[in-house]
N, C-alpha and C positions, 0 to 999 in steps of 0.2 A: 400546642406548638406555637411558639412566638416567631413570626416571620423575620423579626429583627435578628434572630440567631443566624440566618443564612447570609453568607458573605455576598457582597455586591457583585463580585465577579460571576457568580452563578446565574445572574440574570442574563448574562451574555453567552451562556453555554446551553445549547439546546440538547435534548435527548437525541441520540443518533437515529437518523432516518433508516439506517441499515438495521439497527437493532429493532426498530419498530416493525420492519418487514419480517424479521426473524420471529417476533412475537405473533404477528399476524398469520404467518405460515402455520404456527402451532394451533391456531384457532380455526383455520380452514380445514375442510375435509378433503384430504388427498389433493392438495393443490399441485399445479404444474409450477414448480418453484425454480425460477431462473433469477432469483434475487441475491443470493448470498454467495460471496466469493470463498467458498469452502471446497477445497480439493475433494474430488470424488474417489481418490485412491487412498488407501490406508498407509499408515506408517510402515516402512520396510521392516520385515520380520527380524533381521539382525539388530536393528535399533531397539525394537521392543524387547528382545531378549537381553540386550545390554542393560536396559533400564530395570528390567525385572531382576537381573543378577545383582545390580547395585542395591536394590531394595532388600533382597534376600541376604546379601552380603553385609548388611548393616551400614551402608553408606547413605544414611538418611539424615545426617546432621547438616547444619549450615556449612556451606563451602566458603572459601575466602571470597570477599566481595568481587574481586576481579574475575572469578570463575576458576574452575579446576584447571590445573596446569596441563593435563592431557588435551583438553579441548582448546584452551587458549593458545597453547603452543602449536597445535595443529593449524589453527586458523592464522596465527601469526606467521607461520612458515608460508602459507598460501599468499597472504597479503604481501609479505616481503618479496616473494618470487614474482608476483604480478607487478608491483609498483616500484620496488627498489628504493623506497624512501628511507632516509637516515633516521627520521623521527616520526614513525607511525606505529601506534600501539593499539592492541585489541582489548576490548572490555566485553565480557559476557553479560547480557542483560535479560530482563524479563520480557522477551519479545522485542520486535523492532519498535513497538509503541513505547516500551520502557526506555529504549535508547533515545527516541525522539523527545520524550518528556524530559529526560535528564539533560539532553543537549540544550534544549530551549530554555530550561530553567537556569542553566549554568551560564548562558550567554546573553539573554535578553533582559534589559533593565526596563522598569515601568515607562511606558510611552514610546519605546523604541519600535521600529517597524520591521515586520517580517514579511518578505515578499513571497507570495504563493501563486502558482499558476492555476487559472480557472479554465476548465473544471479541475477540481482538486479532490484528494482523499479527505473525507469528512473530518478526520482527526486534526489536520494541520492547523486550521483556524482556531479551534478550541484550545489546543495546546499553547498556541501563541497567547491567547487570552489568559490562560492560567498562569503563564509566565509574566503577565503584566504588559505584554506587547500589543501592537496594533497590526492587524493583517492588512496588507496591500495587495490587491489582486492584479495579475497580469492576464488580460483577455487573450485567449488563444483561438477563439472562434474565427473562421468557420472550420479550419482544417486541423486545429489542435496541435500545430507544430510549435516547437520550441524556438523562439526568436529572441536572441540576446539583446537586440536593439530595443525591443519593447521593455525589457527589464531595465536597461540603462536609462530609459526615459523616466523611470519611476524612482530612481535613486534620489534620496535627500540626505540631509545631514543627520537624520534620525534612522536611516536604514542600518540595520544590524546584521541581518542574514537573509539568505534566499533558500527556500526549500524546493528541491526539484525531485521529481519522481519519474523514472523510466525503467521498464515499460509502465505506462500510466494507468492507474486506476482512477477514473472509470473508462477511459477511451480506448485503451489497448495500444495507443501510439507508442512507438519506440523512437527515441531521439537518435539521429544520425551522429556519427563521430564528429562531423563538422559542426553540427548544432551544439553538441555538448562541449566541444572544445571552445567554441566561442563564448559560451556561458562561463566555463571554468576560467578562462583567461580574463574575462571581464571582471569577475569577482576577485581574482588574484590581483589584478592591476589596481582595482579600486579599494583593496583592503577589506572586502566584505566577505564574511564567512559564508560558504556554500555547504548546505546540508543535503546529502543525496540519499534518498530512500530507494534502496535497491532490492526490495523483497521479491520482485518478480524477474530478477535478472536471468534466471535459468530458462524463462519462457520467452525467448526471442525466436521467431519463426522465419524471418526473412533477411535479417542482417545481424551481425555480431553485436553483442551488448557493448556499450561504450560508457565507462564510468568517468565522471569529471575528475576523479582523483588521478587519472592518467596524466593530466596537464596542470594540476594544481595540488601541491603537496599539503595545503592547508584544508582541503575538503574533509568534512566529517561524514562518514558513510554509516548508514543504519541498514542492517540486514537481518534476516530471520530464517529459521528452519521451518516456519509454519507452512508457507505455501509450497516451498520446494520439496519438502519431505512429508507433507500431509500431517504435520505435527501442530496444528493450530491450537489445540487444547493444552499442549505441553508448555506453552509460554516460554520459548527459548529463542533468544535473538542475540545479536552482538553489534558492537560499533567499532569502528577503527578510524583513527585520525591523529592529529598532532598530540604528542604526549601530554602537553600542558592542559589541553582540554579534556583528554581522557582521564587524567588524574582528578580533575574537578568533578567529572561525572561519577567516577568511582567514589569520591567522597560523599556526594549526594546520595548515591545508591546505598551507602552504609546506613543512612538515616531515612530511607524510604523502602525500597524493595529488599534491602539487605544483600540478597544474592538471587541468582536464578535458581530454579528448582534443581535440587541436587541430582535426582535420578534422571531428569531430562538431560542434564549436562552429560552424564555418562552415556545415555542413548545417542546424544548428538555426536560424540566422538566416532561412533560406528556409522551413523547416518552419512557422515561426510564421505565415506568410502563407497556408497551405493551408486549404481548406474541408473540414471533417470531417463535414459534414452526412450524407453517405451512410453513413459508418462508424457514426455514432451511431444513425441510423435502423435500420441492420441489427441492431445490438445490442439496441435497443428491441424489435424484432420477435422476436429470439431469446429475450429475457426473457419476452415474452408467451407464447411457446411453452412455456417451462419452467413458468410458472405454470399454464397451461392443463392440461398433462399431469400434472405432479406434484401439483397441487392436488387431484386425485381420490383420491390414496392416501397423501399425506404431509401432516404438519403443517408449514406453511411460512410464515415471516414474509415478507411481500411485499417482494421486492427492488426497490428504486427506482433503483439506480444501480450503477456499476462493471459487471463481467460475472460476478458470482457469485450463487449461491443457497446457502442453508444450511438444508436440510430436517432435520427430526428423524428419526432412524432409526425405522422402523415396528416393529421388534422387536429385542430384544437391545441390546447397547451399540453405539455407532457403530463401534467397532473391529471388533466381530463382524460387523456388517452390511457394512462395507467389505471385510473379509476374504472374505466370500462373493461380493461383487461382483468382486473380483479373480480369484477362481476362474472367474468367468464372462467373464473378459477385459475387464472394465470397471474403469478406474482412476479412483478418486475419493479424497478425503483425509478421514480421520476428524477429528472436531471437536476431539479432545484435542491436536491439533497447534496449535490456535489458542486453547485454552481449558483451564480447570481441570476442565471437565466433558467427559464422553464420551458425549453424547446426540445430537449432530447430526453432519452431514458436509457438506463443501463440494464443490460442483461448479462448474466454470468452463464458461460457455457461449460462450467465445471460440474457437469451432470452426466448421467448415462445417456447414451445415444437415443434411446426411445423417448425419454423425457424431453430431450432437446428437440427432437423432431416434432413432437406434439406441440411444444411451445412455439416453435417457428411457424408451424402450419397455422396455429391460432393467431399469431401476430399478422400473418398475411391476410387472413380473413378479416381481422379487425381493421387493417389498413384499407381494405376495399369496401368496408361497411361503416361509414361514420356513425357516431353515437346517436345522432338524431334519427337514424333509420334502423338501427340495430335492434334486434328483438331482445 
C-alpha cells in the first residue's frame, strides 16, 4: 500500500473514540457497559411489521432520492404545523449523520469556519474537515450552557455556519427557549447558517424542547428515527430547511447515498404514530437515579435530556479515571473524545436498571479510592 494514495484530509480525521469503546466492549468479558448511546428498547412492533410487509410486498427497489411520499408528506405536515414557514422542505436521509454530511458539504467552502460548541458530538468536527472547513470551538465549561455572546465573539469574515445540538450529546444539557432564541436571532441577523441537530428532542425531562427554527426561518434541522424509536441500525433520518438548501442536499444525495433504505422508510411511516411516553418516562427515572447516586461524589452538571451524563473526574485526568474504570470492567468514555479538555467523562444510562445500578455503584467506589491506592 502506497501512503501517497491516502488523501491529506484523512490525516485530520481520527477514528471515533465511541467506536473504539464499542470494539473494546466486544473484547471484554461481560463488561458493565455505560459507553454507547444505544437505546435499550426495541423498535416498536408496528414499525417492524410495516418494514417486513414492505420487504415481502416487493418494495425493495430504490426510492426517489427525496424519500417516499408517505413518509415525506407526513413529516412535512408536522413541520408545517409546527413552524408555519412558507419555504421549508423535508428531505429523507440516511440517518441524521447523512443529513449533516450533506448539509456541510453543500454549504462549506475550503477554509471557511464552522462554529461548534465544546463539548461536542464527535462527528461535527470531522464532517467539517471532510467538507474542507475549519472547526472553531465555543467553550461552554463549566456549566455547558448555550451562550450566544460567546458565539458572536468568534464570528469572522470566514464564518459560514454554526452547529448546535440540544439536548446535548455528551452533557445532557437542554437549551432554554431564551438561550436558543438568542442564538437563532444572532445567526439570522448576521446572515450565518444555523444547523440544529435535534436527534434527542423527544428526550427532554424538565423543560419543553426549543428548536431555533421557531425564530429563524433559515435554520437547517437534522433529525432521526434512531434514538427516538430505537432504530439505530435502520439508518433513517431527515432534514428540513429552506428549499434552496434542501434541493442542493437532494442533488448531492443522488450521487452519494442515493436514498434512505426503502423498507426503513416504510417502517418510519408507522413509527411516527407510536406513543413513546413509557420510554421517555423510563429514561427520566434513570436520569434521576444517576443524579441521586453520582451527585454524592461527583461534580455533575444536571442532565436535562438525552440519555447521557458528563461528570467531572474526581481525581486525575478523565483518561486516567476511565483507564482505572476499565480495569474494573466498567466501560465509560473520557471527555477528550468530545472536547479539547480531559476533565470529564461520559456515561450513557440507556441500559437496564440492574446494569446502571452496578455501574453507578462502581463509579462511587472509584471516586472514593484514587488509582494510587486502589487494588
